[in-house]
C-alpha positions as CSV (number, residue, x, y, z in Angstrom):
1,M,0.0,0.0,0.0
2,H,3.0,2.3,0.5
3,T,3.6,3.8,-2.9
4,A,6.2,6.1,-4.3
5,T,3.9,8.7,-5.7
6,G,3.5,12.5,-5.4
7,Y,6.2,14.1,-3.4
8,Q,7.9,11.1,-1.9
9,H,11.0,11.2,-4.1
10,Y,12.0,14.5,-2.4
11,F,12.6,12.7,1.0
12,V,15.2,10.6,2.8
13,G,14.4,7.2,4.3
14,L,10.8,6.7,3.2
15,D,11.7,3.1,2.0
16,A,13.2,2.1,5.4
17,Q,11.7,-1.1,6.8
18,V,11.1,-1.6,10.5
19,P,10.6,-4.8,12.6
20,L,7.2,-5.9,13.6
21,L,6.1,-8.0,16.5
22,D,5.4,-11.1,14.3
23,G,9.0,-11.1,13.1
24,S,8.4,-9.5,9.7
25,R,9.5,-6.1,8.5
26,R,7.4,-3.4,6.9
27,V,8.1,-0.1,5.3
28,Y,7.5,2.5,8.0
29,I,4.5,4.9,7.7
30,N,5.0,8.1,9.6
31,F,1.9,10.1,10.7
32,D,3.7,12.0,13.5
33,N,4.7,15.0,11.4
34,A,3.3,17.5,13.8
35,A,6.1,16.5,16.2
36,S,9.0,16.1,13.7
37,T,9.4,15.5,10.0
38,P,11.9,13.4,8.0
39,A,14.6,15.2,6.0
40,L,14.4,16.4,2.5
41,K,17.1,15.0,0.1
42,A,17.9,18.6,-0.7
43,V,18.7,19.2,2.9
44,Q,20.9,16.1,3.1
45,R,22.7,17.2,-0.1
46,A,23.2,20.8,1.0
47,V,24.6,19.7,4.4
48,N,27.0,17.1,2.9
49,E,28.3,19.6,0.3
50,F,28.7,22.3,3.0
51,L,30.5,20.1,5.5
52,V,33.5,20.1,3.2
53,F,33.9,23.8,3.8
54,Y,32.4,24.1,7.3
55,S,34.4,26.3,9.6
56,S,34.0,29.0,12.2
57,V,31.8,31.9,11.3
58,H,32.3,35.7,11.8
59,R,35.7,37.3,12.0
60,G,37.6,34.3,10.6
61,T,39.9,35.4,7.8
62,G,40.4,32.0,6.1
63,F,38.5,31.0,3.1
64,K,36.4,28.3,4.8
65,S,35.5,30.8,7.6
66,Q,34.5,33.4,5.1
67,L,32.5,30.9,3.1
68,S,30.8,29.6,6.3
69,T,29.9,33.1,7.4
70,H,28.5,33.8,3.9
71,A,26.4,30.6,4.1
72,Y,25.2,31.4,7.6
73,E,24.1,35.0,6.7
74,E,22.6,33.9,3.4
75,S,20.5,31.3,5.3
76,R,19.3,34.2,7.5
77,R,18.3,36.1,4.5
78,I,16.4,33.1,3.0
79,V,14.5,32.6,6.3
80,M,13.4,36.2,6.3
81,E,12.4,36.2,2.7
82,F,10.4,33.0,3.3
83,L,8.4,34.7,6.1
84,G,7.9,38.0,4.2
85,A,10.1,39.9,6.6
86,N,11.6,43.3,5.8
87,P,15.3,43.4,6.6
88,K,15.1,47.1,7.4
89,E,12.4,46.5,10.0
90,H,13.0,42.9,11.1
91,T,15.8,40.8,12.3
92,C,16.2,37.0,12.3
93,I,17.7,35.4,15.4
94,F,18.7,31.7,15.1
95,G,18.4,29.4,18.0
96,K,17.5,25.8,18.8
97,N,13.8,25.7,18.0
98,T,10.5,27.5,18.5
99,T,10.5,26.8,22.2
100,E,13.8,28.6,22.7
101,A,12.7,31.4,20.4
102,I,9.6,32.1,22.4
103,N,11.5,32.0,25.7
104,K,13.9,34.5,24.3
105,L,11.1,36.8,23.2
106,A,9.4,36.5,26.6
107,R,12.7,37.6,28.3
108,R,13.5,40.4,25.8
109,F,10.0,41.9,25.2
110,P,9.9,45.4,26.8
111,F,7.0,45.0,29.2
112,T,6.2,48.0,31.4
113,D,4.3,48.5,34.6
114,Q,1.4,49.9,32.5
115,R,1.6,47.3,29.7
116,N,2.2,43.9,31.2
117,V,-0.6,41.7,30.0
118,V,-0.2,39.0,27.4
119,L,-3.3,37.5,25.8
120,I,-2.9,33.9,24.8
121,S,-5.5,31.3,23.6
122,G,-6.6,28.2,25.3
123,M,-5.3,26.1,22.4
124,E,-1.6,26.9,22.7
125,H,1.3,24.5,22.8
126,H,3.0,24.7,26.2
127,S,5.9,26.5,24.5
128,N,3.6,29.4,23.7
129,D,2.1,29.5,27.1
130,L,4.5,28.7,29.9
131,P,7.2,31.3,28.9
132,W,4.7,34.1,29.1
133,R,3.5,33.1,32.6
134,S,6.9,33.9,34.1
135,A,7.3,37.1,32.1
136,A,4.0,38.9,32.4
137,H,0.4,38.7,33.5
138,T,-1.2,36.1,31.1
139,I,-4.8,36.0,30.3
140,H,-6.2,33.0,28.4
141,T,-9.0,33.6,25.8
142,A,-11.8,31.2,25.5
143,L,-12.5,28.4,22.9
144,T,-15.6,27.1,21.3
145,P,-16.7,23.6,22.3
146,D,-15.1,22.1,19.2
147,G,-11.8,23.7,19.9
148,R,-11.8,26.8,17.7
149,L,-10.7,30.2,18.9
150,D,-13.6,32.2,20.4
151,I,-13.2,35.4,18.4
152,D,-15.8,37.3,20.4
153,D,-14.1,36.5,23.7
154,L,-10.7,37.5,22.2
155,R,-12.1,40.9,21.1
156,A,-13.8,41.4,24.4
157,K,-10.6,40.8,26.4
158,L,-8.7,43.1,24.1
159,E,-11.2,45.8,24.9
160,T,-11.2,45.0,28.7
161,Y,-7.4,45.1,29.0
162,R,-7.0,47.7,26.3
163,S,-4.7,50.0,28.4
164,Q,-2.7,47.0,29.8
165,V,-2.2,44.5,27.0
166,A,1.3,44.5,25.5
167,L,1.2,41.4,23.4
168,V,-1.2,38.9,21.8
169,A,0.7,35.5,21.6
170,I,-1.1,33.0,19.5
171,T,-0.5,30.0,17.4
172,G,-0.9,30.2,13.6
173,A,-2.2,26.6,13.5
174,S,-3.0,24.2,16.3
175,N,-0.7,21.2,16.7
176,V,-3.6,19.2,18.1
177,T,-6.6,19.9,15.8
178,G,-4.9,21.7,12.8
179,N,-7.2,24.7,13.3
180,L,-6.0,27.8,11.5
181,N,-6.3,31.1,13.3
182,P,-7.0,34.4,11.5
183,I,-3.7,35.8,12.5
184,H,-3.7,39.0,10.3
185,Q,-7.2,39.9,11.5
186,I,-6.1,39.4,15.1
187,A,-3.0,41.5,14.4
188,E,-5.2,44.4,13.3
189,W,-7.2,44.2,16.5
190,A,-4.1,43.9,18.7
191,H,-2.5,46.9,17.0
192,A,-5.7,48.9,17.4
193,A,-5.5,48.2,21.1
194,G,-1.9,49.4,21.2
195,A,-0.4,45.9,21.5
196,Q,1.9,43.8,19.3
197,I,1.4,40.2,18.1
198,A,3.7,37.2,18.3
199,V,2.7,34.2,16.2
200,D,3.9,30.6,16.9
201,C,4.3,29.4,13.3
202,A,6.0,26.0,14.2
203,Q,3.0,24.1,12.8
204,L,1.9,26.7,10.2
205,A,5.1,27.4,8.3
206,P,5.7,23.9,6.9
207,H,2.2,23.9,5.4
208,R,1.1,27.4,4.6
209,K,2.7,30.6,3.3
210,V,3.5,33.1,6.0
211,D,3.8,36.8,5.3
212,M,4.8,39.1,8.1
213,G,4.2,42.3,6.2
214,T,5.6,45.8,6.8
215,L,5.1,47.7,10.0
216,D,2.9,50.3,8.4
217,D,0.4,47.6,7.5
218,P,-2.2,47.3,10.4
219,A,-2.3,43.5,9.8
220,H,1.4,42.9,10.1
221,L,2.9,40.3,12.3
222,D,5.5,41.7,14.8
223,F,7.1,38.4,15.7
224,V,7.2,34.9,14.2
225,T,8.8,31.8,15.4
226,I,9.6,28.6,13.5
227,S,11.3,25.2,14.0
228,A,13.4,23.5,11.3
229,H,12.7,20.0,12.6
230,K,9.1,20.5,11.6
231,M,10.1,21.8,8.2
232,Y,12.0,18.7,6.9
233,A,15.4,20.0,8.2
234,P,16.3,18.0,11.4
235,F,19.6,19.7,12.3
236,G,18.6,21.5,15.5
237,T,17.8,25.0,14.7
238,G,14.9,27.4,14.7
239,A,14.3,31.1,14.2
240,L,12.8,34.1,15.9
241,V,12.0,36.8,13.3
242,G,10.8,40.0,14.8
243,R,11.0,43.8,15.0
244,R,14.5,45.1,14.8
245,D,13.7,48.1,17.0
246,I,12.9,45.8,19.9
247,F,16.2,43.9,19.7
248,E,18.2,47.0,19.2
249,R,17.7,47.9,22.8
250,G,18.0,46.1,26.1
251,D,20.5,43.6,27.4
252,P,20.6,40.1,25.8
253,D,19.2,37.3,27.8
254,L,22.3,35.2,27.2
255,T,25.7,36.9,27.2
256,G,29.2,35.9,26.1
257,G,31.1,35.6,22.9
258,G,29.7,37.2,19.8
259,T,27.3,39.5,21.6
260,V,29.5,42.6,22.1
261,E,31.3,45.4,20.3
262,I,33.7,46.1,23.1
263,V,34.3,45.0,26.7
264,T,36.5,46.7,29.3
265,L,36.8,45.9,33.0
266,E,34.2,48.6,33.6
267,D,31.9,48.6,30.7
268,V,30.2,46.5,28.0
269,V,28.9,47.8,24.6
270,W,26.4,45.3,23.1
271,S,26.4,44.5,19.4
272,G,23.3,45.3,17.3
273,P,20.8,42.7,16.2
274,P,20.9,39.8,15.6
275,D,24.4,39.3,17.0
276,R,23.4,40.7,20.4
277,D,21.0,37.7,20.8
278,E,23.2,34.9,19.4
279,A,25.6,34.2,22.1
280,G,28.4,31.7,21.4
281,S,29.2,29.8,18.2
282,P,26.0,29.4,16.2
283,N,24.6,26.2,14.7
284,T,25.7,27.0,11.1
285,I,24.9,23.5,9.8
286,G,21.3,23.9,11.2
287,A,20.9,27.3,9.5
288,V,22.1,25.9,6.2
289,A,19.7,22.9,6.5
290,L,16.7,25.2,7.2
291,A,17.6,27.4,4.3
292,A,17.9,24.4,2.0
293,A,14.5,23.1,3.2
294,I,12.9,26.5,2.5
295,R,14.4,26.6,-1.0
296,Q,12.9,23.1,-1.7
297,L,9.5,24.1,-0.4
298,Q,9.6,27.3,-2.4
299,S,10.5,25.3,-5.5
300,I,7.5,23.0,-5.0
301,G,5.3,25.9,-4.1
302,M,3.5,26.4,-0.8
303,Q,0.1,26.5,-2.6
304,Q,0.9,23.0,-4.0
305,V,1.9,21.9,-0.5
306,A,-1.4,23.1,0.9
307,E,-3.5,21.5,-1.8
308,H,-1.8,18.1,-1.5
309,E,-2.3,18.1,2.3
310,A,-5.9,19.2,1.9
311,E,-6.5,16.3,-0.4
312,L,-5.0,13.9,2.2
313,T,-7.1,15.4,5.0
314,H,-10.3,15.3,3.0
315,Y,-9.7,11.6,2.2
316,A,-8.8,10.7,5.8
317,L,-11.8,12.4,7.4
318,Q,-14.0,10.4,5.1
319,A,-12.2,7.1,5.4
320,L,-11.8,7.1,9.2
321,T,-15.5,7.1,9.8
322,A,-15.5,3.4,8.8
323,V,-13.8,2.6,12.1
324,P,-16.3,1.4,14.8
325,G,-16.4,3.6,17.9
326,I,-14.1,6.3,16.5
327,Q,-14.5,9.9,17.5
328,I,-12.7,12.6,15.7
329,Y,-12.1,16.0,17.5
330,G,-12.0,19.5,16.1
331,Q,-13.3,20.1,12.6
332,T,-14.7,16.8,11.2
333,D,-16.3,18.0,7.9
334,P,-14.1,16.7,5.0
335,E,-15.2,19.8,3.0
336,S,-13.4,22.0,5.5
337,A,-10.0,20.3,4.7
338,S,-8.6,23.3,2.9
339,Q,-9.4,25.6,5.9
340,R,-7.3,23.5,8.3
341,L,-4.0,21.6,8.5
342,G,-3.8,17.8,8.2
343,V,-3.7,17.1,12.0
344,I,-6.5,14.7,13.1
345,P,-7.0,13.9,16.8
346,L,-9.1,10.9,17.5
347,K,-10.0,8.1,19.9
348,I,-11.7,4.7,19.8
349,K,-14.3,4.2,22.4
350,G,-13.2,1.8,25.2
351,I,-9.6,1.5,24.1
352,S,-6.7,3.4,25.7
353,H,-5.0,5.9,23.4
354,F,-1.7,4.5,24.7
355,L,-2.7,1.0,23.6
356,I,-3.8,2.1,20.2
357,A,-0.5,3.9,19.6
358,A,1.5,0.9,20.7
359,V,-0.3,-1.6,18.5
360,L,0.0,0.7,15.5
361,G,3.7,0.8,16.0
362,Y,4.5,-2.7,17.0
363,E,2.2,-4.6,14.7
364,F,1.6,-2.3,11.7
365,G,4.7,-0.2,11.5
366,I,2.7,3.0,11.7
367,G,4.0,5.9,13.8
368,V,1.4,8.2,15.5
369,R,1.5,10.1,18.7
370,S,-0.7,9.6,21.8
371,G,-1.3,11.7,24.9
372,C,-1.8,15.5,25.2
373,F,0.7,16.7,22.7
374,C,2.2,19.4,25.0
375,A,-1.2,21.1,25.1
376,H,-2.8,19.8,28.3
377,P,-5.4,22.5,28.8
378,Y,-6.5,22.2,25.2
379,I,-6.9,18.4,25.4
380,L,-8.9,18.6,28.6
381,H,-11.2,21.2,26.9
382,L,-11.7,19.0,23.8
383,L,-12.5,16.0,26.0
384,G,-15.0,18.0,28.0
385,L,-13.5,17.3,31.4
386,N,-14.8,19.7,34.1
387,H,-12.8,21.3,36.9
388,D,-13.3,18.5,39.4
389,E,-12.5,15.8,36.8
390,S,-9.3,17.6,35.8
391,R,-8.2,17.9,39.4
392,Q,-8.7,14.1,39.9
393,V,-6.6,13.4,36.9
394,R,-3.9,15.7,38.1
395,A,-3.9,14.0,41.5
396,Q,-3.6,10.6,40.0
397,M,-0.7,11.6,37.8
398,L,1.1,13.3,40.6
399,S,0.9,10.1,42.6
400,G,2.9,8.4,39.8
401,D,0.0,6.7,38.0
402,K,-0.6,7.8,34.4
403,S,-2.5,4.7,33.4
404,N,-5.8,6.7,33.0
405,M,-4.2,9.9,31.7
406,P,-6.6,11.6,29.3
407,G,-5.4,11.9,25.8
408,L,-6.0,11.2,22.1
409,I,-4.3,9.7,19.1
410,R,-2.9,12.2,16.7
411,A,-2.4,11.4,13.0
412,S,-0.6,14.3,11.3
413,F,0.3,14.5,7.6
414,G,3.4,15.8,5.8
415,L,4.0,16.6,2.2
416,Y,5.2,13.1,1.4
417,N,2.3,11.1,2.8
418,T,-0.2,9.3,0.5
419,V,-3.8,8.1,0.4
420,E,-2.4,4.6,0.4
421,E,-0.8,5.2,3.7
422,I,-4.1,6.5,5.0
423,D,-5.8,3.3,3.8
424,A,-3.2,1.3,5.8
425,L,-3.9,3.4,8.9
426,V,-7.7,2.9,8.6
427,E,-7.2,-0.8,8.1
428,A,-5.1,-1.0,11.2
429,L,-7.5,1.0,13.3
430,L,-10.3,-1.3,12.1
431,R,-8.4,-4.4,13.3
432,I,-7.6,-2.7,16.6
433,A,-11.3,-1.7,17.1
434,N,-12.3,-5.3,16.5
435,G,-9.7,-6.7,18.8
436,Q,-7.8,-8.3,15.8
437,Y,-4.2,-7.8,16.9
438,G,-1.7,-10.4,17.9
439,G,0.3,-9.2,20.9
440,R,-0.3,-9.2,24.6
441,Y,0.6,-5.8,26.0
442,H,1.7,-4.6,29.4
443,Q,1.1,-1.1,30.6
444,N,3.8,0.9,32.5
445,I,1.8,2.6,35.2
446,A,4.4,5.4,35.6
447,S,4.3,6.4,31.9
448,G,1.0,5.0,30.8
449,E,2.6,3.5,27.8
450,Y,2.1,-0.1,26.6
451,S,4.7,-2.5,25.3
452,P,4.4,-6.1,24.0
453,E,5.2,-8.8,26.6
454,G,8.4,-10.7,25.9
455,W,9.5,-8.7,22.9
456,A,11.5,-5.5,22.2
457,P,13.1,-4.2,18.9
458,A,16.8,-4.8,18.5
459,F,17.9,-1.2,17.8
460,D,21.6,-2.1,17.4
461,Q,20.7,-4.0,14.2
462,Y,19.5,-0.8,12.6
463,F,21.9,1.9,14.0
464,Q,24.9,2.0,16.1
465,L,27.3,4.8,17.2
């Protein structure tokens, strides 16, 4: 069922076989793209070619250092171009990932005693929630019962806190339901209230075009964060692209080499952006990999990416209804596929999400994710747990027992996935729903996860350091 059609030829490792519980091997099917994606061949090729010349960046006088510096700064330019950033108004700061980027922004944003409120939605990944809690006064906006942003509540809170709100921090697309938020409309409302907007584009950027716009546009985005590992470039980098005027002032959150113009025993003069906020030797390889991935996505066309993934999502939302006891969360109408990302959260009545994920992996060679996807409040909302039920769950988990932890199965699509793979997923879920799987599984109470009794994969046969 796993066919080499569409966009699969652009990717590394899609023909890799993995061991199954019955002793056979099967070509792996990855539906965990909302977490991390496989590498593009263009990324592999660019990294291999660049490694020959890799050296230190900035201030090195040798050819390899100069070439490495050129590649690093060209990568920065490509990222900004991809996001529609204006080099005169924005800067691009490289770091590990979106999580680090948002933490940096939370530490560097110029909150004041008067403006110290951050509005965030109830659907945020923890990475766009927890950093703000320690930096400012955070207010969560409401959601609709099916997990969409409650626009009326957002606007009401913007009005209520009009003189205090400094920033609206919101995801461009949910990593749980694939819901898309009207970020440019929200930007207009935020700016009208005297606030700025930061958009977590970790999920959005691999699947949809992002355009930050110029600062004179009321709908512009002030800050955008992305992660390369979700964009087919798994080499440990991400980017914070934001207003240059913000990063031209204030002390960096991390200090050391590369952040200064001059240091004496009495004084420090910080460099301008982005150097001020890139302490230490940067991940040059990661920046090159991200730029190579962007170039490949641009060559394919982000509209083509969106159309292919909408076709997969439309097909999956129809096909999954054949599974007995299945419940899909978020938007379930196949006709809405083009207005969302290909991220489908689901459960099967009476079967632990942990067990479903285990059987899919061990017996069918299908990778999904189970649990709360680093968005605990959102999952509790989608599942409809009330305050008392949520407290009971919390108490049980704190006691070391996660066996009944609420959660869902998440199937998330990438550019390379096919309808044949979706057919394989549906067939596997049908068998699980009907109890037609071969293994006996043991649950680890501390983690909640299941593993087959008496069997474990021999990882050393597949990779060794």
